[in-house]
C-alpha positions in Angstrom: 0.0 0.0 0.0 1.5 3.4 -1.0 1.3 6.6 1.0 -1.5 7.8 -1.2 -3.9 4.9 -0.7 -5.1 6.1 2.7 -2.7 4.3 5.0 -2.2 7.5 6.9 1.6 7.1 7.0 4.3 8.0 4.6 6.7 5.3 3.6 10.5 5.9 3.8 11.8 7.7 0.8 8.3 9.1 -0.1 7.0 12.6 0.4 3.5 13.8 0.6 2.5 16.5 -1.9 1.6 18.9 0.9 4.4 18.4 3.4 7.1 21.1 4.0 10.4 20.1 2.5 12.5 20.2 5.6 16.1 19.1 5.8 16.2 16.2 8.2 19.9 15.9 9.0 21.0 17.3 12.3 22.9 20.5 12.5 25.6 21.7 14.8 23.0 23.1 17.2 20.5 20.3 16.9 18.2 22.4 14.7 16.5 20.7 11.8 14.4 23.5 10.5 16.0 24.7 7.3 13.4 24.9 4.5 15.0 23.9 1.2 13.4 26.8 -0.8 15.6 29.1 1.2 18.8 27.4 0.0 19.2 29.7 -3.1 19.0 32.8 -1.0 21.5 31.4 1.4 23.9 30.5 -1.4 23.6 33.9 -3.0 24.2 35.5 0.4 27.3 33.4 1.0 28.7 34.1 -2.5 28.1 37.8 -2.1 29.7 38.0 1.3 32.7 35.9 0.2 33.3 38.2 -2.8 32.9 41.4 -0.7 35.2 40.0 2.0 37.9 39.0 -0.5 38.0 42.4 -2.2 37.7 44.3 1.1 40.6 42.3 2.6 42.8 43.0 -0.3 42.2 46.7 0.0 42.7 46.7 3.8 45.9 44.7 3.7 47.4 46.9 1.0 46.3 50.0 2.8 47.9 48.8 6.1 51.1 47.7 4.3 51.6 50.8 2.0 49.7 53.5 3.8 47.8 56.3 2.0 49.6 55.7 -1.3 48.4 52.1 -1.6 46.4 52.6 -4.9 49.6 53.8 -6.7 51.6 51.0 -5.3 49.0 48.4 -6.3 48.9 49.9 -9.8 52.7 49.5 -10.0 52.6 45.9 -8.7 49.7 44.7 -10.9 49.1 46.0 -14.4 45.3 46.0 -14.0 44.5 46.1 -10.3 40.7 46.0 -10.6 40.8 43.0 -13.0 43.3 41.2 -10.8 41.1 41.7 -7.7 38.1 40.5 -9.7 40.0 37.4 -10.9 41.1 36.7 -7.3 37.6 37.0 -6.0 36.3 34.7 -8.8 39.0 32.2 -8.0 38.0 32.3 -4.3 34.4 31.7 -5.0 35.1 29.1 -7.7 37.3 27.1 -5.3 34.7 27.4 -2.5 32.1 26.1 -4.9 34.4 23.3 -6.1 34.8 22.1 -2.5 31.0 22.1 -2.0 31.0 25.0 0.4 27.9 26.6 -1.2 25.7 23.5 -0.5 24.3 24.1 2.9 23.2 20.5 3.4 26.7 19.3 2.8 28.2 21.2 5.7 26.1 20.7 8.8 28.5 22.0 11.3 30.6 25.2 11.6 33.6 23.0 12.2 33.3 21.2 8.8 32.7 24.5 7.1 35.8 26.0 8.8 37.9 23.0 7.7 36.7 23.3 4.1 37.4 27.1 4.1 40.9 26.6 5.5 41.7 23.9 2.8 40.4 26.2 0.1 42.5 29.1 1.4 45.6 27.0 1.3 44.9 26.0 -2.3 44.2 29.6 -3.3 47.5 30.6 -1.7 49.5 28.1 -3.6 47.6 28.9 -6.8 48.1 32.6 -6.4 51.8 32.4 -5.7 52.2 30.0 -8.7 50.4 32.4 -11.0 52.3 35.4 -9.7 55.6 33.5 -10.3 54.6 32.4 -13.8 53.6 35.9 -14.8 56.9 37.3 -13.4 55.2 39.5 -10.8 57.7 38.7 -8.2 57.7 42.2 -6.7 54.4 41.5 -4.9 54.6 42.3 -1.2 55.3 39.2 0.8 53.6 40.7 3.8 50.4 41.1 1.8 50.6 37.6 0.5 51.2 36.2 4.0 48.4 38.3 5.5 45.6 38.0 2.9 45.1 34.2 3.0 44.8 33.6 6.8 42.7 36.7 7.2 40.5 35.7 4.3 39.9 32.2 5.8 39.2 33.7 9.2 36.8 36.4 7.9 35.0 33.9 5.7 34.4 31.5 8.6 33.1 34.3 10.8 30.9 35.7 8.1 29.4 32.3 7.3 28.8 31.6 11.0 27.1 35.0 11.3 24.9 34.3 8.2 23.9 31.0 9.5 22.8 32.6 12.8 20.9 35.4 11.0 19.0 32.9 8.9 18.3 30.8 12.0 17.0 33.7 14.0 14.8 34.8 11.1 13.2 31.4 11.0 12.7 31.4 14.7 11.0 34.7 14.6 8.6 33.6 11.9 10.1 35.5 8.9 10.9 32.3 6.9 7.9 30.4 7.9 5.7 28.1 5.8 2.1 27.6 6.7 0.8 24.2 5.6 -2.8 23.0 5.7 -3.2 19.3 5.5 -6.7 18.2 4.5 -7.8 14.6 4.6 
């Protein structure tokens, strides 16, 4: 007897047409209340925050390292600074996506998310240094290179944890709430 023949119960692996599509795996805080239709918003928020963090950290690190004249120094170090920063941000987001860090159900805990971000930062560091070496841009500030990657990983972990908390609080306050009427 299937779930639609009036048995009153839903067999494993089957979903009723009127049930809320809740994620059933446990999370780091024991909450199981993420509605799948909010995944896209969560992914877009993560990608946007990751891109903003990466570009802001580059600006901050170069401003700290070179002082008020940092735009001129950055222009001397890189032929097209805006394009270089955009490529760096795209590489960061691409590597995060390649490691599955934009799939919320793949990373249930902050710890697993942090480990994935740290691995991605290490790969980006090696890739960036290799590209700079191959292009002959060896005059890049070593302080900037040593500072950007750990700061980027730490800021990304903090931002992702904060976004998780913001979405969780919104759900608890009823802002991301689904009302379902089951008849029958």
